N, C-alpha and C positions, 0 to 999 in steps of 0.2 A: 439317387438317381441311375444307380443300380438295377434295381427293380424293372427298370424301363428298358435299358436295357436288355434285359432277360424278355420282357415281353416284347421286345420287336424283334426280336430273333425268334421264338415263339411265332410271333403272324409265317416269319418266311420258312420255319420250317414246316406251317401246315401250308402254306401257298407252294411249296415243292413234294408236300405227298401224294395232293392233292391235285397233281397233275402230272397227263399224261409223259409216260405209258400206259402208271400202274391204276389194275383194271378198277372201277367203282370204287375210289378212294374222292371219288370229287366230290361225294358229297363234303365235304371237311369244308370247305370252298363255304360252306353257308358260316363259317364260327371264325375262318379264319383269318378276318381281320380287325374280329373283337378284341384280339391282347394288342397292337399297335390302339388298336383304338382310346383302352382303357391310356394305354400309356401318355397319347395326344389329353385326353383328359385329367391328367395326373397332370402336366403341365402348364395346360390352363388353373390349373384350381390352383396349385402352386406357388412358391413362392421361391422363384427363380430369374433372372434377370437374360433377358433377350430370349423370350418364349417364343417369338414365329421360330425363332433360326436356332431350336431347338425342336420343333417338329417338322419343322421338313428334316432335319437331321436324320430324326427318325425314322424318318417316314421310308428317308434315300437309304438306311441302312436298311430294312426291311427288304426294298425291293432291290439292292443291289445282294444280297443272301439268294433271294426268291432266283433272279433270273440267272447270277454264275453257276450255281445247280441244279438250274433246269437248263439253259443250251450253253455248258459249257463247251458241245463238240462245236461250237461254230469256230473255235480257234483251228482244228482238224482242218473245216473247209476255206478258210481262211488261207493257211498253211498251205495248203496243195496249191493254191494259186501264187499268192505273194512271196512267200519264205515266212523264217518264224520272226524276225522284229514287226515285218509291217502285218505282219496278221496276227500279230497280238494288239498292237495300237488299234487296228480298224475292231477287233474282238471288241476295244472298249467301250463299241458303239451303243451294238445292244448290250451287251452288261452294267454301265453306267447310265447312257443317255436317258431308256426308258426309268430307272431308278429315279435321276435329277425331275424328271418331267410328273412322276408321282408324289415328290418330294415336293413339288410347285403347290402340285392338289391339296397337298394336307398345308401348307403355308398358304393359300387361298378360302379353305375352310378355316381356320381359325380368327386369317382377319376377319370373312365373315359372323362369326361368331363375337368378337368383340360388340358387335353391335347390334344383334340379334336373337334369335332366339335358338336351340338345340334342333328342332325342328328344320326350322328356315336353313340354318346350317348345313343340316345333313342334305335339303334339296340341291343347297349350291356344291355338297362332297358330289356329290352322286353324278351331277350334273356335270362338274368341270374332270370330272373321271371319264365320262362318259366320252368331252371335247379333246383330252390327252387321247384315250385309244383311237379317237378319226384322227386325229391331226397323224398321231403315228404309225395309219396305213394309206397318207393321203400326201406325205411332202417328200422331199430327194432323201431323204434319210429313211425310208419304212422302214417296218418290222416289223407287222398285227402279230405276228409269232404269235406274245404271249398275252394278246388282247382277252378277259378274262373270263367271256364265253366256253372260248376255244378250250377252257379246264371240261366241261361234259363231253368233252368227245370220249371219253373213257367208258363213260356210262350215257350210251343215245338211247338207252331208249325212255330216257325221263327227257328226251328235247325234243321231242316231234314234231312240237308245234314251235321247230326254227324254221319250219316251212312257211310261217308267217311272222318274227321277227325276226328271226338272224340270229345271230354269236348275239349282239347290243342286248337281247334281250335275257339272256344269259348272265349276258355284268349286269342288267337291272336286277333280274333274280339274289346273282347275290348278295349285290349289297343292298337293299334293304332288308334282304335273311339276317344279316351282319350287323347292320342299327339294332333292326327290330332283338337280337339276342344283346347285343351291347347293353340297349336300356333299360332291357330286364335283368342282366347282372348288377346294372354299377349301380344298383336302386337299391337294387337285394344285398348291396354289400354296405352299400349307405344309410340304409333302412329308413329309402323317405321312398316316396310314394305320388308321384305328381301324376306319373300317366300308370292305370287301376295294371298291377301285375300279372292277372291272371288274364284279362283281355290282350296285353302283350303277347305272354303267350301262346292267346289261342291265336292272335294276329298270326305270329312263328308260323304256328304249327299251320295252320292254314294257307299261308301263303308258299312256305316249301310242300307241302302235300299236297294240293290241288294240283297242279301245273302238273306235279309228277303223277300222280293217281289217271288223272286225262288222258294223259302220256301213253300209259301205259297201257290203253283202253284203245287209242288210237293206236296203240304199235301194237297190238292183237290183234286188231280187227280191217290191218290196213291191207286192201289184195291193187297188186297192181294190175292194170288194163294190161290185158295177153295182146301186144306187137314183137311178137321172138325175132331174133336175128340172130346169129352164129356170129363171134370173135374171138378170136383168139390172142393172147397178147400176150409177147416175149422176153423173155428174163435173158441174155448172155453171157451174162454177168464177167468182163475186162477188166481187169485193174485198169480200173481209171490213170490211174499214174503210169501206166505204160502201154495204153492204146494206142499211143502218136509215137510208142519206139520198134520194138519187137511185133508189136500186132496189125498188121497190113490194115488199110481201108476193108482190100479185094476178104480177106481171110473173117473181118470183122463183120462184115458181106454177107460171106457162108454159113458161117456159124447164125448169126437170125435167120438164112432162108431155109441150114438144115430140123435146128426147133420150131420154127412155125411148119412145116410138111407132115411134123414126127404125129403132131395134135390135129391138124385142117380134117378137115372134112369140106367135099363138093361143096357145100353150101354158105361157107362160112363167107358173111362179105367184108370184116375188118379187118386186119394183121395190128399187130399193135407193137409197134418198136420202140425203143428208150430214146431224149435225147442224145442229139449226137451221133446215132445210129449211123448215118451216112457221113460218113465225112472223106474227105482226100488229103493229100500233100497238104494243099496251099488251100485246102477252104472247096467249094464247090459255087461255080458260078452262074445263078440263078436263070439269065439269061442262055445259058448252055447246057443245061443240065441234062435236055437228051441228045447230048453226045456224048455224055459223060458212059463208063463202061459199067459204073454203080448201074446208071438209073434202066440203060438196056437189060442189067440185071433181074432187077423187080419186075420188069416186064417180064419177062421171062418165064420169071418162078410165079408170075399173078396168070402164066396164060389156062393153067389147066382148073381154076375155077373165076366162074365165068360171073360172076358179080361181085367178085375179087378186089379188095385195097387193101392199097399200104399206105395206115398213116405212123408217119415215123419221124422223131430228132435229125434235121439236118445243119451240120456247119456252115454256109452259106457265104455269100457276098453279092452284092449288087454295086456295080457300076457307075459312074456319073459322069459327066461334060466339064463338068464344072461342082462348088461344092456347096449341094443343094439340103445337105442336114452339121449339124452340131458336130455331129460324133463324128462327118467322111473324114477319111483321111489319104493324105495327097502317094497318088504312086507314080512317077513316071511326067507326064502333062495331065495326070487326070487323078478321080476321088474313088473311092470305094467306102462303101459301110458294110459290115464284116455283122453276119447276123447268128445269134442263135432263134433256130426257126424249126419250124414242122413243117411239110411237105403232106401231100394224096398225092399217089400215084396210082394209077387205074388201069383199065389194060385200054385204052384208048390215046394219044399223045396229052391229053388235056396234063397239065398242074397245079393246084394252086397251093400257094406259101406263105406261111404265118410267122410273121415275125415276135419272139416273144416282146411282151412288152412290160414285165416290173422285174428290171432288173435288178441284180445284188449290189445295193451303195458300195462301193469300194472298189468289187471283184470285177464284177458286170458295166458299172455306168462308174463316172466322176460328179459323186452327187455335187444337184447345184453348177451343171453344165454350164449355164447358157449366161452366167454372174463370173465364169473365170476366162469368158473368151477373149476376155485380152494378156490372156497368158497364152495366149497361141504358139507364139514362140520359142518360147521354154520349152511345151511340149514337144515343138521336133525334133526334138532328142528323144523322146520317148514312144515314136511314132506318129506323131503331128497329129494327136485326136485332144480333147480337155474329157475324151470320154473313154466306153470299152464300143459295146457294142452299139450298133442300134436297133434300133427298135419301131415297131406303128403303134398308133396313139389307141387304139381301140381294138377288142377281141372283134376277130371274124371266126364264120362258120367254115367246114368243110363242107362238101355236100355229093357224096358217090351219086356215079349217072342211074340211078334206080332212086336216088331223091332221097336221101336219108341223109339226114345235116348233125354232126359230131362235131363237140367241144376241142377243138387242139391245144392243153392247157398245158406251159410248160414249164416245172419243177415248182418252182417258186410263187409262181401265178395262183396256184392252187389255196391258197391262204388269203384270198381276197376274195369273200362272198358276194360281195359288190358288184367284183368284176366280172365271178362269171358267170351271174345270173345276166349278165347283157349276154354273154355269149346264148344262154338260153333264149333270152328275148328273142334274138336274129333266128332264131327255126333247132337249136341244138336239141337232137336228139338223146344227144347222152354224151356225159364225158367221158373225154381219154386224157390221163394225164399223165403224161410222159419227164421221164427225170430220172438223175444218176445222182444215189444216194449213198455213192462208193465213195466218195471223197471225204465224207464223216468218220467212214469207219464205223466197226459195232457198234454205235453207240443210242441213243434212247434217243437219236436227232430222228432215222429213220423211221420210228417207228411211231412219233412224234407227228413225221409228215404225212403218215398212213390213214392214224387216228383221223385227222382236221379232213381225210377226202371225203372220213363218215358224213361228216356235217355238211358240206356243199349237196350231197347226195340227200340229204336229207331237206337242204333247206329249197330246191327246187325241184327234190321227189326225180330222180336222173338216176339209172345205174351210173356209177363210176368206174370205166375199164386204167388198172393202173399198172403202166410198166418202166419198171427201175430196175439201169443197166446191172445194178448185184443184188436188189433187194431193198425195198419186198412189193412183189408184184401181187394182184389181185384184184378181184370183181367184187362189187361192192351192188347191193340190191339198192333201192327208192326209198328203204327207211332205216339206211344207213347199215345192216348186216353186211359181213364179209364174208361172202357165200366161198369164197377160193383163195386162197392166197398163198404164195413162195414160201422157201426160206431163204434166210440171208447167204448170200454166197453162192446158192448152187445154179448154175446154167439149166433154165427150163424154159415149157412152156404151157399155157392153161388155154383151155378151152371150155367156151360159156356160148351159153342164150341168155339172150339178155333181153328186158323187153324195151320197147324203145317208148316213146310218152312225146304229145304232142300240148298237153294241159300245164296251163302257167300257175304257177304259187301265188298265193298272196306273196309271197318276199321275191319273189321272183319279178313281182308285179312292179309294186312301192316301195322297193327295196329298205334300205334302214333307216322307215321311218320314227324309233324309238330316236337316233340320234339329233335326228331334225327335234321333233316338241324338246328334247334337252337342251338344244342351244337355244331356248326361246325361255327355258328352265335357270337357264345359267348365266343369261344380257340380264336376267330382273337380279340375277343371287348378286349378281356385281353391279348393279343400279344401286340396292340397299347396300352391301359393303361401302360404297362411296355416297351417298345421303349419309347428312348426318340425322339422328331424331333430335327432335323440338323437346 
């Protein structure tokens, strides 16, 4: 049994070493699950009681160690909003919830093995894993940060085909490679040959190398269609812990305009400012924004730039006469919603707002808010709501006066491949990620967040312009190369000519087809699990 603990921990260590931001180590993902599969096989074939529980337990152990080591910085982010003890409790969601689901996946695999061949059982294992990852990006506790396909963000040259499959193609690539490696190793260890060893090794090599080599060829030969636009991204480097204290909204805005002017050209079309860059002492009323000094400051700043637009994060609110949304809070005789939002300001009086949709569970919204409406009287003591920020259901595209469409992706939203693809379908010609990663401190969280943006560039073949308050701000081209990036905790602005695109990749058009196919094989696996053989 001690050997099984070692194998479980070894898998966790390999997964952690393979995970961004460590460059090029992602190739370890092709064998990272092999030790855990060996431990599970030892249990299945061993003389143990409660085998299903043990399989669940070892998979859970691997998941807890891997997740905690890779996303330890979550505690920093929660602590900024909630304090030490609440942030510790909420941090348990990503640290333990995903491992619980991982354990359930392996438990179902064990159940399938009891009645079916190992190959059919592996089909079920992969299908159940895909379902777990899709669930973990779709439900109220969504946190798709650790989706397996994200692991190749540190070696994007070998995943150019994500423009067809998205990150779930990477998940499938990893699992099939691990299964082939496990079968080869187990047969060698047990001195059996149910499947020809040379054939297994050849299939493993082809499965890993053919997509990688094809990707390298595609990466080397990829050429962007020339359709230039001059863009500036700004990193004001304002300590998030003091931005509502000694730093006034006016001072913050002056920092943004001064940095922008240092690198701007007369033909600059977009200035990208980070999350919550525009704020007021009590937020900004969207209906009255034109009457705020901040609005006039932005308009005055844009005057020298004929086609200039400012895309900025903004802390805003909207007032209703009645409770139109579940997140609306009472104030006097009316209700209001607060938003973590984006705004596009140009030289005209036209304004466009986007309200962040993918809110951080616990920090920005209460999970399962609709189910908790019965608790509304209780929550009146905490601001009168069962949630935090308001949101909008679907992404919306900002359009400049010249017709250029841009995707205003706010922070956490950049992890969702299928959600970002919806912006592109609606006409976005480049992606702007506005974020404030300063809550996490100088941890690997900010580096992982940057790396994941490369995946969105490849999936949709769009430039990504990233504006992060404290870093890392960057320009990423259509094949995922970081063309320019800032340093951490340095006030700066970067200027870059990017290429706009209107073409739609296969992934943009059809999204996560692999997941939908895995649902079919998953349902078939459940049937095979239930139906008794004669």
